C-alpha positions as CSV (number, residue, x, y, z in Angstrom):
1,X,-9.1,-2.4,12.9
2,X,-8.6,-3.8,9.5
3,X,-8.7,-2.6,6.0
4,X,-6.6,0.6,6.3
5,X,-5.1,1.6,3.0
6,X,-1.3,2.0,2.9
7,X,0.6,4.4,0.7
8,X,4.3,4.1,0.4
9,X,5.8,7.5,-0.2
10,X,8.4,8.1,-2.9
11,X,10.9,8.8,-0.2
12,X,10.3,5.3,1.3
13,X,10.4,3.7,-2.1
14,X,13.7,5.3,-2.8
15,X,15.0,4.3,0.7
16,X,14.0,0.7,0.1
17,X,15.6,0.6,-3.4
18,X,18.9,2.1,-2.1
19,X,19.0,-0.3,0.8
20,X,18.4,-3.3,-1.4
21,X,21.0,-2.2,-3.9
22,X,23.5,-1.6,-1.2
23,X,23.0,-5.0,0.3
24,X,23.0,-6.8,-3.0
25,X,25.8,-4.9,-4.8
26,X,28.0,-3.5,-2.1
27,X,27.7,-6.3,0.4
28,X,27.3,-9.0,-2.2
29,X,24.4,-10.6,-0.4
30,X,21.4,-11.1,-2.8
31,X,19.6,-13.4,-0.3
32,X,19.7,-10.7,2.4
33,X,18.5,-8.1,-0.1
34,X,15.5,-10.3,-1.0
35,X,14.8,-10.9,2.7
36,X,14.6,-7.1,3.2
37,X,12.1,-6.8,0.4
38,X,10.0,-9.6,1.9
39,X,10.2,-8.1,5.4
40,X,9.1,-4.7,4.1
41,X,6.1,-6.2,2.3
42,X,5.2,-8.1,5.5
43,X,5.4,-5.1,7.7
44,X,3.3,-3.0,5.2
45,X,0.6,-5.7,5.4
46,X,0.8,-5.9,9.2
47,X,0.5,-2.1,9.4
48,X,-2.6,-2.2,7.2
49,X,-4.3,-4.5,9.6
50,X,-3.4,-2.7,12.8
51,X,-1.5,0.6,12.3
52,X,-1.8,1.8,15.8
53,X,-0.2,-1.3,17.4
54,X,3.3,0.0,16.7
55,X,4.8,2.5,19.1
56,X,5.2,6.2,18.4
57,X,8.9,7.2,17.9
58,X,10.8,8.2,21.1
59,X,11.7,11.6,19.8
60,X,9.0,13.9,21.3
61,X,9.0,16.4,18.5
62,X,8.5,13.7,15.8
63,X,6.0,11.8,17.9
64,X,3.8,14.9,18.1
65,X,3.6,14.6,14.3
66,X,2.2,11.1,14.7
67,X,5.2,9.1,13.5
68,X,5.2,5.4,14.4
69,X,7.9,2.9,13.6
70,X,8.2,-0.8,12.8
71,X,11.4,-2.8,12.5
72,X,12.4,-4.2,9.1
73,X,15.5,-6.2,9.5
74,X,18.3,-3.7,10.4
75,X,16.1,-0.9,9.2
76,X,13.1,1.1,10.6
77,X,10.0,1.9,8.7
78,X,8.5,5.2,9.7
79,X,4.8,5.9,9.1
80,X,1.9,8.1,10.0
81,X,-1.7,6.8,10.4
82,X,-4.6,9.0,9.6
83,X,-7.7,7.8,11.5
84,X,-10.1,10.0,9.4
85,X,-9.2,8.6,6.1
86,X,-8.0,5.2,7.4
87,X,-4.8,5.7,5.5
88,X,-1.3,4.9,6.5
89,X,1.6,6.6,4.8
90,X,5.0,4.9,5.0
91,X,7.3,7.9,4.8
92,X,10.8,6.5,5.3
93,X,12.8,3.3,5.6
94,X,16.1,4.2,7.4
95,X,19.0,2.2,8.8
96,X,18.4,1.6,12.5
97,X,21.8,2.8,13.6
98,X,21.5,6.0,11.6
99,X,20.6,9.4,12.9
100,X,17.0,8.9,11.7
101,X,15.5,11.8,13.6
102,X,17.3,14.2,11.3
103,X,15.8,12.5,8.3
104,X,12.2,12.8,9.4
């Protein structure tokens, strides 16, 4: 399974921007902020090559909607794969220790 197209939703773009700014400005760690960007890009490429390799989320209600997740540093990228259109939509990038199920 290769060649799926990936769409990064505005919510995920905003999540990523907020995380990078927080790490860079509030924590004062530009290198870690750049690493997060690199890891996000790497995960997006990996998902495009094999979107169904990642597990469904453990929350049954959200899993029924098809949400899968992939680790991105201390964050979790949540996405949905549509087999019909061979499109993956990355919906959110949330801090791993947050109450992410309320955000989906």
